[in-house]
C-alpha positions in Angstrom: 7.6 -7.9 57.9 4.0 -9.0 57.3 2.1 -6.7 55.0 -1.0 -5.2 56.6 -3.4 -5.0 53.7 -7.0 -4.4 54.3 -10.0 -4.2 52.0 -11.7 -0.8 51.7 -15.3 0.0 52.2 -17.3 1.5 49.4 -17.3 4.8 51.4 -13.4 4.7 51.6 -13.2 4.1 47.8 -15.5 7.1 47.1 -13.3 9.2 49.3 -10.1 8.1 47.5 -11.7 8.8 44.1 -12.7 12.3 45.3 -9.1 13.0 46.4 -7.5 11.9 43.1 -10.2 13.4 40.7 -8.5 16.8 40.5 -5.2 15.4 39.2 -5.9 12.2 37.4 -8.4 9.8 35.8 -7.8 6.3 37.1 -8.5 4.5 33.8 -6.4 1.8 32.2 -6.3 1.4 28.4 -4.7 -2.1 28.2 -4.0 -3.3 24.6 -6.9 -5.4 23.3 -9.1 -5.0 26.3 -12.0 -2.7 27.3 -11.1 0.5 29.2 -11.4 -0.3 32.9 -10.8 1.4 36.3 -8.8 0.4 39.3 -8.0 -3.3 39.5 -7.7 -3.4 43.3 -7.8 -1.0 46.2 -5.6 -1.6 49.3 -5.4 0.0 52.7 -2.2 -0.3 54.7 -1.9 0.8 58.3 1.6 1.7 59.4 2.9 0.7 55.9 6.5 -0.6 56.3 6.5 0.8 59.9 5.4 4.2 58.8 2.7 6.4 60.4 -1.1 6.5 59.7 -2.9 4.8 56.9 -1.6 4.7 53.3 -4.0 3.8 50.4 -3.0 2.0 47.1 -4.9 1.9 43.9 -3.5 -0.9 41.8 -4.1 -0.3 38.1 -3.1 -3.7 36.7 -3.9 -7.3 37.6 -1.1 -9.7 38.3 0.7 -10.8 35.2 -0.5 -8.0 33.0 2.7 -5.9 32.9 5.9 -7.1 31.3 8.9 -6.7 33.7 6.8 -4.8 36.2 5.2 -5.8 39.5 3.4 -2.6 40.4 1.8 0.4 38.6 -0.3 2.0 41.3 -1.3 5.3 42.9 -0.2 5.6 46.5 -2.2 8.1 48.6 -0.9 9.5 51.9 -4.1 11.4 52.9 -2.9 13.8 55.5 0.1 15.5 57.0 2.5 13.1 58.9 1.3 10.0 57.1 4.2 8.0 55.8 5.4 4.7 54.2 8.4 3.7 56.2 11.8 2.5 55.0 11.8 -0.6 52.9 13.9 -2.2 50.2 13.2 -4.1 47.0 16.5 -5.9 47.0 15.0 -9.2 48.0 13.0 -9.1 44.8 15.7 -7.5 42.5 13.5 -4.5 41.7 13.9 -0.8 41.2 11.1 1.7 42.0 10.1 5.1 40.7 7.9 7.6 42.5 6.2 10.4 40.4 4.5 12.9 42.7 1.1 13.8 41.2 -0.1 16.2 43.9 0.8 17.4 47.4 4.2 17.8 48.9 6.4 15.8 51.3 9.7 14.4 52.0 11.5 11.5 50.3 14.1 9.6 52.4 16.7 7.2 51.2 19.7 5.3 52.5 22.1 2.9 50.8 21.8 0.2 53.4 19.7 -0.7 56.5 22.2 1.2 58.7 23.2 3.8 56.1 23.0 7.6 56.6 19.6 9.0 55.8 19.3 11.5 53.0 16.0 13.5 52.8 14.8 15.7 50.0 11.6 17.8 49.6 9.3 16.6 46.9 6.2 18.1 45.3 3.9 17.8 42.3 6.2 16.8 39.4 9.0 15.4 41.4 10.4 12.0 40.4 12.5 9.8 42.5 14.2 6.4 41.9 15.8 3.8 44.0 17.8 0.7 43.1 16.8 -2.6 44.6 19.3 -3.0 47.4 18.8 0.6 48.8 16.1 1.7 51.2 13.5 4.4 50.8 10.5 6.0 52.5 8.2 9.0 52.0 6.2 11.3 54.3 3.4 13.7 53.5 4.4 17.2 54.8 1.5 19.2 53.3 -2.0 20.0 54.2 -3.6 18.1 51.3 -3.4 14.4 50.2 -0.1 13.5 48.7 -0.6 11.3 45.6 2.3 9.4 44.1 2.3 7.2 41.0 4.5 4.2 41.8 6.2 2.0 39.2 8.2 -1.0 40.3 10.3 -2.7 37.6 12.7 -5.7 37.6 16.2 -4.7 38.0 18.5 -5.5 35.1 20.8 -8.5 35.5 24.3 -7.4 36.3 27.1 -9.2 34.6 30.0 -10.3 36.8 
């Protein structure tokens, strides 16, 4: 599925920063470098077949993290917005979600046709998924749902 990334306007960036201000400071203290802010903002409409518009605040530039591809804040701004089911199996990755604010529902299944398991999540909830499983998330609350996303390389399994 082709990714639908779009650049944000300055007004959209201001709105995102206002949403996250109460729960976090988007600064990066990268060893040996000056403190900096967000490396890149993304806007994804119907992310992975989900509903509405999801925003991403990428904290690191490509190649800065060892064994990681993503360290970003994902913002689902209103009730019903979701990132649809997707897998990281094609890239041999695992992914963690740390809910920073808001509330919603985390969905997972072991395969594309597997049975869906859904659990409520809220501020402080942590989820993880191995690379070949599928997962999705939906904002079920009245405020923006902000999730810190960490995607890491899956360990090599010995035969």
